[in-house]
N, C-alpha and C positions, 0 to 999 in steps of 0.2 A: 661635062661641065663645065660652062661659061667663063666663068672667074675661081676665081683660086678658092678653099673652103676655109671654114673658118678655121681650125686646128689648125693651119699652114700662115693665113693672116696674124693671128695672135702669139708665133713662132715670131712672124718678122716685129711684131709691134715689141714684142718682151724686149730682143735683142738688139732694135735701132735706137728704142727710146724716142722720145718723145722733148724735143726743143724748141720755146718759139720763139728762142733768139741764136742769130748765127751762131757756131762754134766752128775751132776746124780739128778733123778727127786725129786721127790713131799718124797718118801722113799728112797731113798739112795743107789738108780739099775741104774749102769752105761750106760749110753743112748746115742743115738747120729743117725741121719738123721732124719725122720722121725718116734719117737719114737723106733728106733729099740735096740733091746736088747743084743739080741742072738749074734751068732757070725759074723763080717768080713773078708772075705780071712780065715778061722780057726781059726782068732785071737778074744779075748775077748773083749768086749770093755772097754777099761780105758784109765784113766786121760793122760789127749797130745793125745790120738787119731785123728785121721782129714780125710775126705776123698773126694770127691768132686760131686759135685750136683748129677754129672752121677750115682756112686754109691748109694748115697741116694735113686734114684728113682729106682733104684735098686730092692734095700733092700724093697722097701715100695710095690716093684710090690707083689714081691716073699712072704713077710710076707700078704698082702692082702691079696696072695691068698689060704695061710693057712688058715685068719681062715674064708675066704668065706668058704671053705670048711669042718668047720665046723658048722658053721649057716646052711648047705644043708644035714648035716648030721642029720637023724633019733633019733641015740644017744643022740646028744644031744638038736637037736630043734624037738623033736617027728610029730609036724604038718607045719614039715618046705614043703612036699608035699604041701601044701594045700595054703602057703605066695606070694604073688606079691614081684616084685622086690625091689621094696621101703622098705616092712618089714623085708627080707632079707639082705638088703645093711643097715639099723639100726642097726642088730643083729649081722653082721659084724663086723661095727665101735663097740657097745658095749665090741664085744669081746676082740677084736685089743686092749681095752682100761683095761678090767678087766679079758680079759683072756677066755676059752673054760668051766672053769672050774665052775665061775658064770657063762656065757650061758648055761649050764645045769640046775641049780640052779634054772636060771630066768626062764625059759622053763617047768618046774616040772608039770604037774598037772594042767598047766594054760591055760586058750582058748585062741586061738587066740588073744580078746579082752582084755584080764586081763594081758599079756604079756604088750603088749603098757600101758598100766597106771600103771604096775609096774616097770618099764623102772625107772621113778623120783627117786624111794626107794634105788636107789645103787650108791648116792654121796655121800659118806662119806669115811675119808682117818684117820688109828687108830694110832693117837698119843700117845707116852708113854701108851700106853695098852689102848686108850679111844678113841674113835670113835666120829671121830666131821665133821659135815656136811661141806663139800668144794666146795667153788661157780666155779672153774673149771668145775666140776663135776654136779657138778646143770648144768648149762649154757650146758653143755656137751649133761649128758641126756634128759634135755627139748628137743636143739637141733636134736636125733634120735630120741627122741616119735615126734617129727616133721613130721620125714620124714616117719614116721613108719606110720603115718596117713595118709599118703598123698597115695590117690588112684594115681592110674598107668596113664598117658597118652602117647603114645605117637605122639600130637595134639601138635608141635613149632609151635602155633599161636603168631599170632606178639598181643607185650600186650603194651599197656600204663597206664598213670596214671588216673587211675579210674579203671582199670581192677580188677576183683578178680579172685579165684579160684583155681585148684591144679597149673598148670601148670606155677601161681605166684610163689607159694609157691619152685617150683622148679627152679624159675628163683634169688631167695631172697636167696637159700641155695647155689644155685653156683657162686650169687656175695659175699659170704659175704666168700669163699676158695678164688676167682681170684681175692680181691681185700683191702683181712682182712673188712670186715665190719659188723657189730653186729647186723643185719636189724632180728627182729622179724620175723619168719618164718610164715605169717601171711595168706596169699594168698589172702594181699588187698593193692594192687600196690598206694602208697602215693607218701604224697613228697619224704620219705626220700627210697624208693625205685628208686625213679623218677633222686635224684642226684647219689646212686651210679649206675645206667643204665649210665646215661654223662658222670660220672669222670671211668670206666670202657672206655666208647666207646673213649674218649681224647684219653686216655693211650695206647687204641689201635691203633689209626688214624684211627678208624670209623669216621662216620658223628653224632657229639654227639648233636642227635636231641631226646633220651631220653626215642626213643621208641626200644622194643624189637624186632628187626624183624631177617630176616633169615642171614646178616651176622654180626648180633650180638650174635644170639644162636649158630652160628658156631666156631665162638672165643672162648668164653665161655663152648664149649662140649670140643676144644682143649685145653685146657687152663686147663681142669678141670676131663678132663676120662683120 
């Protein structure tokens, strides 16, 4: 793939959120849009800065491309050539949040399986010189690990309550981003996933039957792609 897949982009959008007015993140860095900390039209992000949704989307596209390139660079991810698109997408999200230096540390001297197991360790922030577990980072690392461990399938099968498998995991990740839910991406189409599908279908003007068929898949991929 030449760019991150829909599930990976959806994960980044969900955890970064989008703010069109500049704000300071948890460590005091001025941020805008989807976690953008670089310059905007040549100007550093600062208090009072505002942008349009179109500009936020444009910044996200360029930022994701930058970190996707790191995930596909063997200098940072030695085993990149052996990874699938979900693994690379998860590492792109990780790098987007933690930076390319931590990506390099995460992947150094680890097997593909060991990288997935190590992802949850990066859930701390430093406060007054002391590292403390951060609940937001814990949730993000969990979601990244779930995506990392999800097998790639191109089969956008019709899904309904009671179904299980990797495609249900992808559905849950996309729903979390599209309608800001906190479904466990466990690959089990239960009541909570059913309700989320129905709510999404209602919001999109689709038949709210709770079954994820071609029209629902198409809408989700368009929203999260």
